[in-house]
ROMAR-975443 format. One record per residue: residue number from 1; x, y, z of N, C-alpha, C in turn. Coordinates in Angstrom, 2 decimals. Each point is the difference from the previous one (the first is absolute). Layout:
NUM,X,Y,Z,X,Y,Z,X,Y,Z
...
// end
This chain:
1,81.38,225.63,146.48,1.08,-0.25,-0.96,-0.21,-1.38,-0.64
2,0.07,-0.12,-1.32,-0.22,-1.29,-0.65,0.99,-1.04,0.48
3,-0.45,-1.27,-0.12,0.84,-1.10,0.45,1.31,-0.03,-0.77
4,-0.05,0.24,-1.32,1.23,-0.08,-0.79,1.01,1.05,0.44
5,-0.48,1.16,0.43,0.90,1.02,0.51,0.66,-0.44,1.30
6,-0.78,-0.65,0.85,0.56,-0.53,1.24,1.05,-1.06,-0.28
7,-0.26,-0.82,-1.00,0.97,-1.03,-0.37,1.29,0.62,-0.52
8,-0.13,1.05,-0.80,1.18,0.68,-0.53,0.81,0.61,1.12
9,-0.68,0.64,0.96,0.69,0.61,1.14,0.72,-1.07,0.80
10,-0.68,-1.13,0.21,0.61,-1.10,0.76,1.23,-0.54,-0.74
11,-0.10,-0.15,-1.32,1.13,-0.48,-0.78,1.18,0.97,0.08
12,-0.32,1.30,-0.08,1.06,1.00,0.11,0.70,-0.04,1.34
13,-0.79,-0.19,1.06,0.57,-0.06,1.34,0.83,-1.27,0.17
14,-0.54,-1.14,-0.46,0.72,-1.27,0.13,1.28,0.03,-0.84
15,-0.11,0.51,-1.23,1.17,0.04,-0.88,1.12,0.86,0.57
16,-0.35,1.17,0.52,1.03,0.88,0.56,0.55,-0.55,1.31
17,-0.87,-0.67,0.78,0.48,-0.63,1.24,0.98,-1.13,-0.30
18,-0.36,-0.83,-0.98,0.88,-1.12,-0.37,1.34,0.51,-0.51
19,-0.04,1.05,-0.82,1.26,0.57,-0.51,0.84,0.54,1.14
20,-0.64,0.72,0.93,0.73,0.55,1.13,0.55,-1.08,0.92
21,-0.77,-1.08,0.16,0.42,-1.08,0.90,1.26,-0.70,-0.50
22,0.27,0.07,-1.30,1.21,-0.61,-0.54,1.26,0.67,0.54
23,-0.14,1.23,0.48,1.13,0.67,0.64,0.42,-0.76,1.26
24,-1.01,-0.43,0.77,0.28,-0.79,1.21,0.59,-1.35,-0.36
25,-0.55,-0.64,-1.03,0.52,-1.31,-0.42,1.47,0.12,-0.41
26,0.31,1.03,-0.75,1.37,0.17,-0.47,0.99,0.30,1.11
27,-0.46,0.63,1.08,0.91,0.39,1.07,0.21,-1.10,1.04
28,-0.67,-1.15,-0.12,0.14,-1.09,0.96,1.44,-0.49,0.16
29,0.78,-0.16,-1.09,1.37,-0.53,0.16,0.87,0.77,0.97
30,-0.30,1.30,0.22,0.85,0.78,0.90,-0.09,-0.53,1.43
31,-1.08,-0.73,0.32,-0.15,-0.57,1.33,0.91,-1.22,0.21
32,0.51,-0.54,-1.10,0.78,-1.24,0.08,1.45,0.21,-0.41
33,0.51,1.18,0.34,1.41,0.30,-0.20,0.41,-0.05,-1.47
34,-0.95,0.30,-0.89,0.28,0.01,-1.43,0.55,1.37,-0.38
35,1.10,0.02,-0.69,0.60,1.27,-0.41,-0.14,0.19,-1.51
36,0.17,1.24,-0.43,-0.15,0.33,-1.42,1.17,0.86,-0.42
37,0.64,-0.37,-1.09,1.10,0.82,-0.51,-0.56,1.27,-0.62
38,0.84,1.03,-0.09,-0.43,1.25,-0.61,-0.36,-0.21,-1.47
39,0.69,-0.92,-0.65,-0.29,-0.30,-1.40,-1.44,-0.51,-0.17
40,-0.39,-0.94,0.84,-1.35,-0.56,-0.06,-1.03,1.05,0.40
41,0.33,0.78,1.03,-0.89,1.07,0.46,-0.34,0.95,-1.15
42,1.02,0.45,-0.72,-0.23,0.94,-1.09,-0.76,-0.64,-1.16
43,0.28,-1.28,-0.25,-0.74,-0.71,-1.06,-1.48,-0.11,0.36
44,-0.29,-0.27,1.27,-1.39,-0.09,0.46,-0.72,1.34,-0.14
45,0.67,1.07,0.41,-0.63,1.31,-0.12,-0.19,0.38,-1.47
46,0.94,-0.40,-0.85,-0.17,0.22,-1.43,-1.21,-0.73,-0.54
47,-0.19,-1.25,0.48,-1.17,-0.78,-0.40,-1.28,0.73,0.40
48,-0.03,0.53,1.23,-1.17,0.74,0.47,-0.28,1.21,-0.89
49,1.06,0.71,-0.37,-0.16,1.17,-0.87,-0.54,-0.41,-1.37
50,0.48,-1.13,-0.53,-0.46,-0.47,-1.30,-1.48,-0.36,0.01
51,-0.43,-0.69,1.05,-1.42,-0.35,0.13,-0.85,1.26,0.06
52,0.40,0.95,0.84,-0.77,1.24,0.15,-0.03,0.80,-1.30
53,1.12,0.01,-0.72,0.06,0.75,-1.25,-0.93,-0.61,-1.04
54,0.05,-1.32,-0.15,-0.88,-0.66,-0.97,-1.46,0.15,0.41
55,-0.29,-0.15,1.29,-1.38,0.14,0.47,-0.52,1.41,-0.27
56,0.86,0.99,0.17,-0.41,1.39,-0.22,-0.51,0.21,-1.42
57,0.66,-0.62,-0.98,-0.38,0.22,-1.39,-1.00,-1.03,-0.51
58,0.30,-1.28,0.17,-0.86,-1.04,-0.59,-1.30,-0.19,0.77
59,0.02,0.19,1.32,-1.19,-0.28,0.80,-0.76,1.26,0.41
60,0.63,1.17,-0.15,-0.65,1.22,0.48,-0.15,1.06,-1.10
61,1.11,0.43,-0.59,-0.09,1.09,-0.97,-0.74,-0.41,-1.27
62,0.36,-1.15,-0.58,-0.67,-0.44,-1.24,-1.49,-0.26,0.23
63,-0.40,-0.77,1.05,-1.43,-0.14,0.27,-0.68,1.35,0.28
64,0.73,0.91,0.67,-0.57,1.31,0.27,-0.31,0.77,-1.27
65,0.92,-0.08,-0.97,-0.23,0.65,-1.29,-1.21,-0.61,-0.72
66,-0.10,-1.33,0.05,-1.12,-0.68,-0.67,-1.33,0.38,0.63
67,-0.07,0.00,1.33,-1.25,0.34,0.68,-0.36,1.46,-0.24
68,0.98,0.88,0.06,-0.27,1.43,-0.21,-0.50,0.25,-1.42
69,0.56,-0.71,-0.97,-0.46,0.18,-1.38,-1.43,-0.50,-0.17
70,-0.33,-1.11,0.66,-1.38,-0.51,-0.06,-0.97,1.00,0.61
71,0.40,0.66,1.08,-0.88,0.93,0.70,-0.15,1.33,-0.74
72,1.11,0.48,-0.59,-0.03,1.33,-0.61,-0.19,-0.04,-1.51
73,0.33,-1.14,-0.62,-0.08,-0.08,-1.45,1.09,0.76,-0.71
74,1.03,0.39,0.73,1.08,0.80,-0.59,1.35,-0.52,0.47
75,0.88,-0.23,-0.95,1.35,-0.43,0.33,0.75,1.12,0.70
76,-0.20,1.23,-0.49,0.72,1.15,0.58,-0.43,0.25,1.43
77,-1.31,-0.03,0.24,-0.50,0.24,1.36,0.46,-1.12,0.94
78,-0.04,-1.24,-0.48,0.43,-1.11,0.84,1.48,0.13,0.37
79,0.80,0.47,-0.97,1.43,0.21,0.29,0.18,1.07,1.06
80,-0.77,1.10,-0.10,0.09,1.06,1.00,-0.41,-0.50,1.39
81,-1.04,-0.83,0.05,-0.48,-0.54,1.27,1.10,-0.83,0.67
82,0.60,-0.91,-0.77,1.02,-0.88,0.56,1.26,0.77,0.37
83,0.39,0.94,-0.86,1.17,0.83,0.33,-0.24,0.76,1.31
84,-1.18,0.58,0.13,-0.33,0.74,1.22,0.01,-0.92,1.21
85,-0.54,-1.22,-0.16,-0.02,-0.95,1.10,1.39,-0.41,0.44
86,0.87,-0.25,-0.97,1.38,-0.38,0.32,0.70,1.13,0.75
87,-0.15,1.22,-0.50,0.64,1.15,0.65,-0.53,0.17,1.43
88,-1.30,-0.19,0.19,-0.58,0.10,1.34,0.57,-1.07,0.93
89,0.17,-1.23,-0.52,0.56,-1.07,0.81,1.43,0.28,0.41
90,0.81,0.47,-0.96,1.38,0.37,0.32,0.02,1.12,1.03
91,-0.85,1.00,-0.21,-0.03,1.15,0.90,-0.44,-0.37,1.41
92,-0.97,-0.90,0.10,-0.51,-0.40,1.32,1.08,-0.69,0.83
93,0.71,-0.96,-0.61,1.03,-0.72,0.75,1.20,0.91,0.25
94,0.32,0.88,-0.93,1.08,0.96,0.21,-0.33,0.92,1.18
95,-1.27,0.39,0.10,-0.42,0.85,1.11,0.12,-0.72,1.34
96,-0.43,-1.26,0.03,0.16,-0.79,1.21,1.47,-0.15,0.36
97,0.82,-0.20,-1.03,1.43,-0.18,0.21,0.64,1.24,0.63
98,-0.54,1.17,-0.35,0.54,1.26,0.53,-0.54,0.31,1.40
99,-1.19,-0.48,0.31,-0.67,0.40,1.23,0.12,-1.00,1.15
100,0.33,-1.26,-0.33,0.10,-1.03,1.03,1.46,-0.28,0.29
101,0.44,0.15,1.24,1.40,-0.34,0.32,0.23,-1.49,-0.16
102,1.06,-0.36,-0.72,0.28,-1.41,-0.24,1.48,-0.17,-0.34
103,0.44,-1.23,-0.07,1.41,-0.27,-0.29,0.11,-1.21,-0.90
104,0.88,0.10,-1.01,0.31,-1.13,-0.87,1.34,-0.61,0.44
105,0.19,-1.25,-0.33,1.20,-0.69,0.45,1.26,0.57,-0.64
106,-0.10,0.47,-1.23,1.17,0.54,-0.69,-0.03,1.52,-0.05
107,-1.16,0.59,-0.34,-0.09,1.45,-0.18,-0.10,0.76,1.32
108,-0.26,-0.72,1.09,-0.05,0.64,1.31,-1.31,0.72,0.25
109,0.03,0.95,0.94,-1.20,0.72,0.40,-0.51,0.90,-1.11
110,-1.33,0.05,-0.11,-0.65,0.88,-0.96,-1.25,0.57,0.64
111,-0.56,1.03,-0.64,-1.17,0.64,0.57,0.39,0.92,1.14
112,-0.99,0.55,0.73,0.30,0.91,1.11,0.77,-0.71,1.11
113,0.87,0.73,0.67,0.76,-0.56,1.10,-0.91,-0.23,1.20
114,0.20,-1.14,0.65,-0.78,-0.32,1.19,0.88,-0.77,0.97
115,0.80,0.72,0.78,0.96,-0.65,0.90,-0.65,-0.91,1.03
116,-1.29,0.24,0.33,-0.65,-0.78,1.04,-0.38,-1.41,-0.47
117,-0.06,-0.20,-1.32,-0.37,-1.31,-0.52,1.20,-0.94,0.01
118,-0.23,-1.22,0.48,1.04,-1.01,-0.05,0.26,-0.38,-1.45
119,1.24,-0.41,-0.27,0.40,-0.31,-1.37,-0.86,-1.10,-0.61
120,-0.41,-0.98,0.82,-0.80,-1.10,-0.52,-1.32,0.52,-0.59
121,-0.58,1.03,0.62,-1.26,0.55,-0.52,0.22,0.74,-1.30
122,1.17,0.58,-0.16,0.31,0.66,-1.27,0.05,-1.02,-1.13
123,0.55,-1.19,0.29,0.00,-1.06,-0.99,-1.42,-0.48,-0.29
124,-0.81,-0.13,1.06,-1.39,-0.45,-0.16,-0.76,0.96,-0.91
125,0.15,1.30,0.23,-0.70,0.99,-0.82,0.45,-0.07,-1.46
126,1.30,-0.23,-0.21,0.52,-0.10,-1.37,-0.61,-1.21,-0.71
127,-0.06,-1.12,0.70,-0.57,-1.21,-0.59,-1.49,0.19,-0.29
128,-0.68,0.71,0.89,-1.43,0.27,-0.18,-0.24,0.82,-1.27
129,0.79,1.06,-0.18,-0.12,0.83,-1.21,0.24,-0.84,-1.24
130,0.91,-0.96,0.11,0.34,-0.88,-1.11,-1.13,-0.97,-0.33
131,-0.59,-0.62,1.03,-0.96,-1.09,-0.21,-1.42,0.46,-0.29
132,-0.38,1.17,0.45,-1.38,0.44,-0.19,-0.42,0.03,-1.48
133,0.83,0.54,-0.90,-0.42,0.02,-1.41,-0.20,-1.40,-0.58
134,0.72,-0.99,0.51,-0.16,-1.36,-0.51,-1.39,-0.54,0.34
135,-0.43,0.20,1.25,-1.34,-0.42,0.38,-1.06,0.75,-0.76
136,0.22,1.30,-0.20,-0.94,0.83,-0.76,-0.16,-0.54,-1.42
137,1.11,-0.39,-0.61,-0.04,-0.52,-1.36,-0.83,-1.28,-0.08
138,0.16,-0.89,0.97,-0.78,-1.24,0.02,-1.48,0.31,0.16
139,-0.34,0.86,0.96,-1.40,0.32,0.24,-0.68,0.65,-1.19
140,0.67,0.96,-0.62,-0.57,0.69,-1.16,-0.19,-0.98,-1.15
141,0.95,-0.92,-0.18,-0.11,-0.97,-1.10,-1.21,-0.89,0.17
142,-0.25,-0.47,1.21,-1.20,-0.79,0.25,-1.26,0.86,-0.11
143,0.11,1.26,0.42,-1.16,0.89,-0.02,-0.57,0.21,-1.39
144,0.83,-0.16,-1.01,-0.49,0.14,-1.36,-0.85,-1.16,-0.47
145,-0.08,-1.06,0.81,-0.81,-1.16,-0.36,0.74,-1.03,-0.83
146,1.24,0.27,-0.36,0.80,-0.95,-0.77,0.78,-0.87,0.99
147,-0.58,-1.14,0.35,0.61,-0.87,1.01,1.35,-0.53,-0.47
148,0.12,-0.29,-1.30,1.26,-0.49,-0.53,1.12,1.01,0.18
149,-0.29,1.27,-0.31,1.01,1.04,0.15,0.36,0.20,1.47
150,-1.03,-0.01,0.86,0.25,0.14,1.43,0.82,-1.15,0.54
151,-0.30,-1.21,-0.47,0.73,-1.18,0.46,1.46,0.05,-0.44
152,0.24,0.39,-1.24,1.38,0.05,-0.50,0.84,1.00,0.77
153,-0.57,1.16,0.30,0.79,1.00,0.71,0.18,-0.40,1.46
154,-1.00,-0.67,0.60,0.14,-0.48,1.38,1.10,-1.06,0.08
155,0.03,-0.92,-0.97,1.04,-1.03,-0.02,1.37,0.63,-0.21
156,0.08,0.94,-0.94,1.28,0.65,-0.28,0.52,0.77,1.22
157,-0.87,0.77,0.63,0.41,0.76,1.18,0.38,-0.96,1.13
158,-0.75,-1.09,0.14,0.32,-0.99,1.03,1.36,-0.64,-0.24
159,0.30,-0.33,-1.25,1.28,-0.61,-0.34,1.17,0.92,0.34
160,-0.15,1.28,-0.27,1.11,0.91,0.30,0.03,0.38,1.47
161,-1.14,-0.16,0.70,-0.01,0.32,1.43,0.80,-1.00,0.82
162,0.05,-1.27,-0.44,0.70,-1.02,0.77,1.50,0.31,0.11
163,0.72,0.15,-1.10,1.42,0.37,0.13,0.20,1.39,0.58
164,-0.94,0.89,-0.27,0.10,1.35,0.56,-0.12,-0.04,1.52
165,-0.91,-0.83,0.52,-0.15,-0.14,1.45,1.27,-0.52,0.64
166,0.62,-0.98,-0.66,1.26,-0.54,0.51,1.10,1.05,-0.03
167,0.05,0.76,-1.08,1.01,1.05,-0.12,-0.15,1.04,1.11
168,-1.24,0.38,0.29,-0.26,0.97,1.06,0.40,-0.56,1.36
169,-0.38,-1.26,0.27,0.32,-0.63,1.28,1.52,-0.11,0.20
170,0.71,-0.40,-1.06,1.45,-0.13,0.09,0.65,1.38,0.21
171,-0.53,1.02,-0.68,0.54,1.34,0.16,-0.21,0.51,1.42
172,-1.17,-0.26,0.57,-0.26,0.38,1.39,0.93,-0.74,0.95
173,0.25,-1.27,-0.31,0.93,-0.79,0.81,1.39,0.62,-0.04
174,0.37,0.48,-1.18,1.30,0.65,-0.15,0.10,1.32,0.75
175,-1.16,0.61,0.28,-0.01,1.24,0.78,0.07,-0.25,1.50
176,0.04,-1.28,0.38,0.16,-0.33,1.41,-1.25,-0.45,0.71
177,-1.11,-0.13,-0.72,-1.24,-0.44,0.63,0.00,-1.53,0.14
178,-0.75,-0.50,0.96,-0.05,-1.44,0.23,-0.68,-0.70,-1.16
179,0.22,-1.31,-0.10,-0.63,-0.78,-1.07,-1.52,0.07,0.10
180,-0.52,-0.13,1.21,-1.46,0.02,0.16,-0.59,1.35,-0.38
181,0.64,1.08,0.44,-0.51,1.34,-0.33,0.15,0.28,-1.49
182,1.10,-0.44,-0.59,0.21,0.20,-1.44,-1.08,-0.72,-0.79
183,-0.31,-1.24,0.41,-1.07,-0.75,-0.67,-1.34,0.70,0.19
184,-0.28,0.44,1.23,-1.30,0.60,0.30,-0.23,1.26,-0.80
185,1.02,0.86,-0.07,-0.16,1.25,-0.75,-0.20,-0.29,-1.48
186,0.80,-0.91,-0.55,-0.13,-0.34,-1.43,-1.37,-0.60,-0.28
187,-0.46,-0.89,0.89,-1.29,-0.65,-0.20,-1.14,1.01,0.07
188,0.04,0.87,1.00,-1.09,0.97,0.18,0.00,1.07,-1.09
189,1.18,0.23,-0.61,0.06,1.03,-1.05,-0.91,-0.34,-1.17
190,-0.21,-1.30,-0.23,-0.87,-0.41,-1.10,-1.47,0.23,0.28
191,-0.35,0.22,1.27,-1.41,0.14,0.35,-0.58,1.37,-0.32
192,0.85,0.92,-0.48,-0.54,1.25,-0.52,-0.67,-0.23,-1.35
193,0.39,-1.08,-0.67,-0.54,-0.25,-1.34,-1.50,-0.28,-0.02
194,-0.55,-0.80,0.94,-1.46,-0.17,0.01,-0.74,1.32,0.23
195,0.61,0.92,0.75,-0.64,1.30,0.20,-0.06,0.77,-1.32
196,1.13,0.02,-0.71,0.00,0.64,-1.31,-0.93,-0.71,-0.97
197,-0.03,-1.34,0.08,-0.88,-0.77,-0.88,-1.46,0.30,0.26
198,-0.38,0.08,1.27,-1.40,0.28,0.34,-0.41,1.39,-0.44
199,0.86,0.99,0.22,-0.31,1.36,-0.44,-0.16,0.06,-1.51
200,0.90,-0.69,-0.71,-0.06,0.01,-1.46,-1.25,-0.65,-0.55
201,-0.33,-1.18,0.51,-1.16,-0.71,-0.53,-1.29,0.69,0.39
202,-0.06,0.61,1.19,-1.21,0.73,0.40,-0.23,1.22,-0.88
203,1.06,0.75,-0.28,-0.13,1.21,-0.81,-0.48,-0.32,-1.41
204,0.62,-1.01,-0.61,-0.34,-0.35,-1.38,-1.37,-0.66,-0.09
205,-0.34,-0.81,0.99,-1.32,-0.65,0.00,-1.11,1.02,0.20
206,0.27,1.02,0.81,-1.02,1.04,0.25,-0.31,0.77,-1.28
207,1.01,0.22,-0.83,-0.21,0.72,-1.26,0.96,-0.53,-1.05
208,-0.55,-0.67,-0.99,0.84,-0.54,-1.06,0.66,1.10,-0.83
209,-0.52,1.23,0.12,0.63,1.13,-0.69,1.41,0.25,0.55
210,0.23,-0.46,1.23,1.32,0.18,0.61,1.00,-1.06,-0.43
211,-0.46,-1.03,-0.70,0.87,-1.13,-0.32,1.25,0.40,-0.76
212,-0.10,0.71,-1.14,1.24,0.35,-0.71,0.90,0.91,0.84
213,-0.60,0.89,0.78,0.78,0.86,0.88,0.71,-0.83,1.06
214,-0.73,-0.96,0.59,0.59,-0.84,1.04,1.14,-0.86,-0.53
215,-0.20,-0.60,-1.18,1.05,-0.82,-0.59,1.26,0.82,-0.27
216,-0.19,1.19,-0.57,1.14,0.87,-0.31,0.66,0.53,1.27
217,-0.82,0.34,0.99,0.53,0.50,1.27,0.89,-1.05,0.66
218,-0.49,-1.25,0.05,0.78,-1.09,0.60,1.30,-0.21,-0.77
219,-0.06,0.09,-1.33,1.21,-0.15,-0.82,1.00,1.09,0.32
220,-0.46,1.23,0.07,0.89,1.11,0.31,0.65,-0.14,1.37
221,-0.79,-0.46,0.97,0.53,-0.19,1.35,1.11,-1.05,0.01
222,-0.20,-1.11,-0.73,1.02,-1.04,-0.04,1.22,0.45,-0.78
223,-0.20,0.74,-1.08,1.13,0.48,-0.79,0.88,0.92,0.86
224,-0.62,0.82,0.83,0.78,0.87,0.88,0.88,-0.82,0.94
225,-0.58,-1.04,0.60,0.76,-0.85,0.91,1.17,-0.66,-0.72
226,-0.24,-0.48,-1.22,1.05,-0.66,-0.78,1.16,0.96,-0.26
227,-0.34,1.17,-0.52,1.03,0.95,-0.45,0.68,0.70,1.16
228,-0.78,0.36,1.02,0.55,0.80,1.10,0.70,-0.83,1.06
229,-0.45,-1.25,0.19,0.52,-0.78,1.12,0.77,-1.25,-0.44
230,-0.66,-0.88,-0.78,0.60,-1.31,-0.25,1.22,0.10,-0.91
231,-0.15,0.64,-1.15,1.11,0.06,-0.96,1.23,0.71,0.58
232,-0.16,1.17,0.66,1.20,0.60,0.61,0.67,-0.91,1.02
233,-0.81,-0.76,0.76,0.59,-0.87,1.01,0.78,-1.14,-0.63
234,-0.56,-0.66,-1.01,0.67,-1.17,-0.56,1.16,0.37,-0.91
235,0.09,1.27,-0.40,1.13,0.42,-0.83,1.02,0.83,0.78
236,-0.14,-0.02,1.31,0.95,0.76,0.83,1.14,-0.88,0.47
237,-0.04,-1.29,-0.34,1.05,-0.92,0.43,0.64,-0.67,-1.21
238,0.73,-1.06,0.23,0.84,-0.59,-1.05,-0.72,-1.05,-0.84
239,-1.29,-0.25,0.27,-0.69,-1.10,-0.67,-1.11,0.49,-0.92
240,0.29,1.04,-0.75,-0.99,0.57,-0.91,-0.42,-1.00,-1.08
241,0.95,-0.83,-0.47,-0.34,-0.98,-1.03,-0.99,-1.03,0.52
242,0.21,-0.46,1.24,-0.92,-0.96,0.59,-1.37,0.65,0.21
243,0.00,1.26,0.41,-1.26,0.71,0.20,-0.75,0.16,-1.32
244,0.73,0.30,-1.06,-0.62,0.14,-1.32,-0.56,-1.33,-0.49
245,0.73,-1.09,0.25,-0.49,-1.33,-0.37,-1.27,-0.33,0.78
246,-0.01,0.35,1.29,-1.19,-0.22,0.81,-1.18,0.81,-0.51
247,0.27,1.25,-0.37,-1.07,0.85,-0.54,-0.57,-0.59,-1.28
248,0.87,-0.47,-0.86,-0.46,-0.62,-1.25,-0.85,-1.23,0.27
249,0.44,-0.84,0.95,-0.75,-1.19,0.35,-1.37,0.36,0.54
250,-0.06,0.99,0.89,-1.28,0.42,0.56,-0.93,0.56,-1.05
251,0.57,0.76,-0.94,-0.82,0.60,-1.06,-0.63,-1.07,-0.88
252,0.79,-0.99,-0.43,-0.53,-1.01,-0.92,-0.97,-0.95,0.73
253,0.25,-0.28,1.28,-0.93,-0.84,0.76,-1.35,0.70,0.12
254,0.01,1.28,0.34,-1.25,0.74,0.13,-0.70,0.16,-1.34
255,0.76,0.21,-1.05,-0.57,0.12,-1.33,-0.68,-1.32,-0.40
256,0.66,-1.12,0.31,-0.57,-1.31,-0.31,-1.29,-0.23,0.78
257,0.00,0.36,1.28,-1.20,-0.16,0.82,-1.15,0.84,-0.55
258,0.31,1.23,-0.41,-1.05,0.87,-0.49,-0.59,-0.53,-1.31
259,0.86,-0.50,-0.87,-0.48,-0.52,-1.30,-0.82,-1.28,0.18
260,0.45,-0.87,0.90,-0.66,-1.30,0.15,-1.23,0.04,0.91
261,0.01,0.90,1.00,-1.12,0.07,0.94,-0.91,1.20,-0.25
262,0.58,1.08,-0.52,-0.79,1.21,-0.20,-0.86,-0.07,-1.22
// end
């Protein structure tokens, strides 16, 4: 394997690891008796949704369309490729959501019933389904060889992972888990992202023909998480305006990062 390919793989792994590690950084305050109001919690989750939404379009779908058009020489074919990739990404995460038993803090248990699993593991599985597409997006972005685009999406995902990690830790604390266990689960939940990042960068590096498909697939996976999980959760309580403001802030921050770094 050429040296430059090894460097790209290493960058994808480091970028997704750094983004995932911000989940642990964000959840540190829970160890020091730090509390979070529901208003702030919803604003943070809105921010996360905004970052993911902007990254899906500015860092994944638009570059995917550009790469597909370069490869095929056709705007129509490139559109079909990206549309198919997005649908596949949505379908893949939807399938996992249906097949893996898990629980959300507001929506409750989902997927097949599994009475033998402790509730904490249901939360872990839910967080894993949520975080995997983020790591995949970082890895695929680096896999295309555009370090600027990969860096912008890694920074954006990392920024939203910090408040998201704290929100998860505080929610676990509210479910009755100890501060140490709440921190540990929130911190470890981010470590699924390097796995997704490595898979993404390896697939795209192995065949550049997969790049537009990978970019669109990652976008579809994140869009599913936004629409199916985050938005229903932040609009199920009384702080929808704060959540919308957070979403707007996350969207413009990610858009700025993509324009300036990508």
